[in-house]
C-alpha beads as a LAMMPS data file, in Angstrom:
LAMMPS data file: protein, C-alpha beads

158 atoms
157 bonds

1 atom types
1 bond types

-500.0 500.0 xlo xhi
-500.0 500.0 ylo yhi
-500.0 500.0 zlo zhi

Masses

1 110.0

Atoms # bond

1 1 1 325.555 -80.158 418.012
2 1 1 327.023 -78.332 415.023
3 1 1 325.446 -74.933 414.486
4 1 1 324.587 -73.648 411.033
5 1 1 323.847 -70.093 409.871
6 1 1 320.156 -70.436 410.753
7 1 1 320.981 -71.455 414.347
8 1 1 323.322 -68.455 414.670
9 1 1 320.622 -66.179 413.257
10 1 1 318.080 -67.612 415.738
11 1 1 320.471 -66.921 418.637
12 1 1 321.191 -63.443 417.299
13 1 1 317.508 -62.546 417.068
14 1 1 316.598 -64.078 420.443
15 1 1 319.323 -62.160 422.274
16 1 1 317.936 -58.929 420.818
17 1 1 314.335 -59.807 421.693
18 1 1 313.701 -62.796 423.929
19 1 1 309.950 -62.156 423.808
20 1 1 309.649 -62.473 420.039
21 1 1 306.941 -64.899 418.973
22 1 1 307.949 -68.093 417.255
23 1 1 306.070 -66.982 414.123
24 1 1 307.991 -63.680 413.997
25 1 1 311.290 -65.460 414.644
26 1 1 310.555 -68.020 411.929
27 1 1 309.940 -65.217 409.431
28 1 1 313.221 -63.489 410.332
29 1 1 315.272 -66.675 409.869
30 1 1 313.323 -67.867 406.811
31 1 1 311.859 -71.048 408.315
32 1 1 308.347 -72.224 408.891
33 1 1 307.216 -72.015 412.544
34 1 1 307.421 -75.721 413.409
35 1 1 311.079 -76.305 412.388
36 1 1 312.007 -72.959 413.966
37 1 1 310.485 -73.992 417.299
38 1 1 312.269 -77.352 417.115
39 1 1 315.594 -75.570 416.599
40 1 1 314.963 -73.200 419.514
41 1 1 314.146 -76.141 421.806
42 1 1 317.303 -77.954 420.657
43 1 1 319.407 -74.827 421.298
44 1 1 317.925 -74.656 424.802
45 1 1 318.538 -78.368 425.476
46 1 1 322.152 -78.096 424.291
47 1 1 322.811 -75.112 426.576
48 1 1 323.309 -72.466 423.875
49 1 1 320.347 -70.590 425.338
50 1 1 320.867 -70.341 429.092
51 1 1 317.702 -68.445 429.901
52 1 1 315.662 -65.315 429.303
53 1 1 315.632 -62.100 431.308
54 1 1 314.370 -58.535 431.259
55 1 1 316.704 -55.625 430.600
56 1 1 315.958 -53.105 433.330
57 1 1 316.485 -49.365 432.847
58 1 1 318.013 -48.855 436.299
59 1 1 318.377 -45.123 435.677
60 1 1 314.591 -44.786 435.773
61 1 1 314.559 -46.327 439.265
62 1 1 316.959 -43.764 440.706
63 1 1 320.586 -42.697 440.934
64 1 1 323.234 -45.363 440.564
65 1 1 327.010 -45.399 440.338
66 1 1 328.948 -47.596 437.930
67 1 1 332.613 -48.185 438.714
68 1 1 335.189 -50.217 436.829
69 1 1 337.922 -51.387 439.185
70 1 1 341.342 -52.761 438.301
71 1 1 342.397 -55.207 441.013
72 1 1 345.873 -56.648 441.480
73 1 1 346.434 -59.606 443.787
74 1 1 349.497 -59.970 446.039
75 1 1 350.132 -63.572 444.977
76 1 1 349.209 -65.527 441.888
77 1 1 348.674 -69.054 443.082
78 1 1 345.490 -70.921 442.195
79 1 1 344.292 -70.638 445.811
80 1 1 344.698 -66.833 445.692
81 1 1 342.520 -66.530 442.589
82 1 1 339.932 -68.913 444.067
83 1 1 339.772 -67.002 447.372
84 1 1 339.287 -63.689 445.594
85 1 1 336.597 -65.045 443.266
86 1 1 334.703 -66.706 446.123
87 1 1 334.446 -63.320 447.852
88 1 1 333.387 -61.206 444.870
89 1 1 330.858 -63.764 443.599
90 1 1 328.863 -63.166 446.790
91 1 1 328.483 -59.439 446.110
92 1 1 325.305 -58.440 444.264
93 1 1 326.996 -55.153 443.348
94 1 1 329.572 -57.012 441.234
95 1 1 327.922 -57.422 437.843
96 1 1 331.039 -58.437 435.879
97 1 1 334.442 -59.820 436.826
98 1 1 337.108 -60.539 434.219
99 1 1 340.540 -62.139 434.655
100 1 1 342.699 -60.120 432.262
101 1 1 346.237 -59.966 430.950
102 1 1 348.326 -56.852 431.394
103 1 1 349.216 -54.689 434.370
104 1 1 346.567 -55.981 436.775
105 1 1 344.685 -59.240 437.397
106 1 1 340.954 -58.497 437.401
107 1 1 338.661 -55.903 435.870
108 1 1 335.517 -55.736 437.990
109 1 1 332.354 -53.803 437.218
110 1 1 330.390 -52.580 440.235
111 1 1 326.906 -51.060 440.246
112 1 1 326.179 -49.327 443.554
113 1 1 323.796 -46.784 445.054
114 1 1 326.625 -44.273 445.345
115 1 1 330.279 -43.624 446.089
116 1 1 329.794 -44.314 449.799
117 1 1 328.487 -47.810 449.163
118 1 1 331.277 -48.516 446.687
119 1 1 333.959 -47.342 449.120
120 1 1 332.413 -49.420 451.901
121 1 1 332.517 -52.523 449.684
122 1 1 336.153 -51.927 448.773
123 1 1 337.099 -51.396 452.413
124 1 1 335.386 -54.671 453.347
125 1 1 337.143 -56.515 450.524
126 1 1 340.576 -55.213 451.502
127 1 1 339.901 -55.965 455.194
128 1 1 338.854 -59.551 454.363
129 1 1 342.436 -60.476 453.531
130 1 1 341.529 -62.135 450.234
131 1 1 344.816 -61.186 448.631
132 1 1 344.143 -57.729 447.192
133 1 1 347.408 -55.848 446.771
134 1 1 346.030 -52.687 445.159
135 1 1 343.070 -51.399 443.219
136 1 1 342.278 -48.473 440.965
137 1 1 338.746 -47.167 440.509
138 1 1 337.222 -45.597 437.408
139 1 1 333.850 -43.946 437.969
140 1 1 331.639 -43.957 434.883
141 1 1 330.354 -40.487 434.048
142 1 1 328.293 -41.467 431.023
143 1 1 327.748 -44.605 428.923
144 1 1 326.970 -43.423 425.383
145 1 1 327.196 -46.949 423.911
146 1 1 325.979 -50.024 425.765
147 1 1 324.746 -53.045 423.849
148 1 1 323.019 -55.991 425.417
149 1 1 323.654 -58.258 422.457
150 1 1 326.772 -59.691 420.857
151 1 1 327.524 -59.499 417.116
152 1 1 326.997 -63.249 416.647
153 1 1 326.444 -63.107 412.900
154 1 1 329.828 -61.447 412.340
155 1 1 331.653 -63.462 415.031
156 1 1 330.454 -66.787 413.666
157 1 1 329.715 -66.376 409.963
158 1 1 328.445 -69.647 408.549

Bonds

1 1 1 2
2 1 2 3
3 1 3 4
4 1 4 5
5 1 5 6
6 1 6 7
7 1 7 8
8 1 8 9
9 1 9 10
10 1 10 11
11 1 11 12
12 1 12 13
13 1 13 14
14 1 14 15
15 1 15 16
16 1 16 17
17 1 17 18
18 1 18 19
19 1 19 20
20 1 20 21
21 1 21 22
22 1 22 23
23 1 23 24
24 1 24 25
25 1 25 26
26 1 26 27
27 1 27 28
28 1 28 29
29 1 29 30
30 1 30 31
31 1 31 32
32 1 32 33
33 1 33 34
34 1 34 35
35 1 35 36
36 1 36 37
37 1 37 38
38 1 38 39
39 1 39 40
40 1 40 41
41 1 41 42
42 1 42 43
43 1 43 44
44 1 44 45
45 1 45 46
46 1 46 47
47 1 47 48
48 1 48 49
49 1 49 50
50 1 50 51
51 1 51 52
52 1 52 53
53 1 53 54
54 1 54 55
55 1 55 56
56 1 56 57
57 1 57 58
58 1 58 59
59 1 59 60
60 1 60 61
61 1 61 62
62 1 62 63
63 1 63 64
64 1 64 65
65 1 65 66
66 1 66 67
67 1 67 68
68 1 68 69
69 1 69 70
70 1 70 71
71 1 71 72
72 1 72 73
73 1 73 74
74 1 74 75
75 1 75 76
76 1 76 77
77 1 77 78
78 1 78 79
79 1 79 80
80 1 80 81
81 1 81 82
82 1 82 83
83 1 83 84
84 1 84 85
85 1 85 86
86 1 86 87
87 1 87 88
88 1 88 89
89 1 89 90
90 1 90 91
91 1 91 92
92 1 92 93
93 1 93 94
94 1 94 95
95 1 95 96
96 1 96 97
97 1 97 98
98 1 98 99
99 1 99 100
100 1 100 101
101 1 101 102
102 1 102 103
103 1 103 104
104 1 104 105
105 1 105 106
106 1 106 107
107 1 107 108
108 1 108 109
109 1 109 110
110 1 110 111
111 1 111 112
112 1 112 113
113 1 113 114
114 1 114 115
115 1 115 116
116 1 116 117
117 1 117 118
118 1 118 119
119 1 119 120
120 1 120 121
121 1 121 122
122 1 122 123
123 1 123 124
124 1 124 125
125 1 125 126
126 1 126 127
127 1 127 128
128 1 128 129
129 1 129 130
130 1 130 131
131 1 131 132
132 1 132 133
133 1 133 134
134 1 134 135
135 1 135 136
136 1 136 137
137 1 137 138
138 1 138 139
139 1 139 140
140 1 140 141
141 1 141 142
142 1 142 143
143 1 143 144
144 1 144 145
145 1 145 146
146 1 146 147
147 1 147 148
148 1 148 149
149 1 149 150
150 1 150 151
151 1 151 152
152 1 152 153
153 1 153 154
154 1 154 155
155 1 155 156
156 1 156 157
157 1 157 158
């Protein structure tokens, strides 16, 4: 499926507000409701839209700790990467994991109830012998800019 500017605009609007009505969405992308709905269904069928979810304000629920962790593995064979990923994928507290270039291998974002829970997780990971050589932790003090949507219309101008 080749996407056009209207498809990109539909994706852009849906990522900002997944609960928008089809009529409202159609108005924003300058289509009538029926063709708009057909496009949305096609985007879902083709896997461009993976699902819908609620954005939770976790801060309103209570105190949390966000930590970005640079992790370097001892070895760099395919099995080492696979073993590490298998372990961190099982942790609910890992909300992002990125294989990166540069001075370390992975940048991992943890959300925990506090520093004690984070340290306990890191101790378990290092004790599991999954190939962690070293790690550096960066505790987030404040997040003045966090966006839940990507700039699709500027990334993919059509």
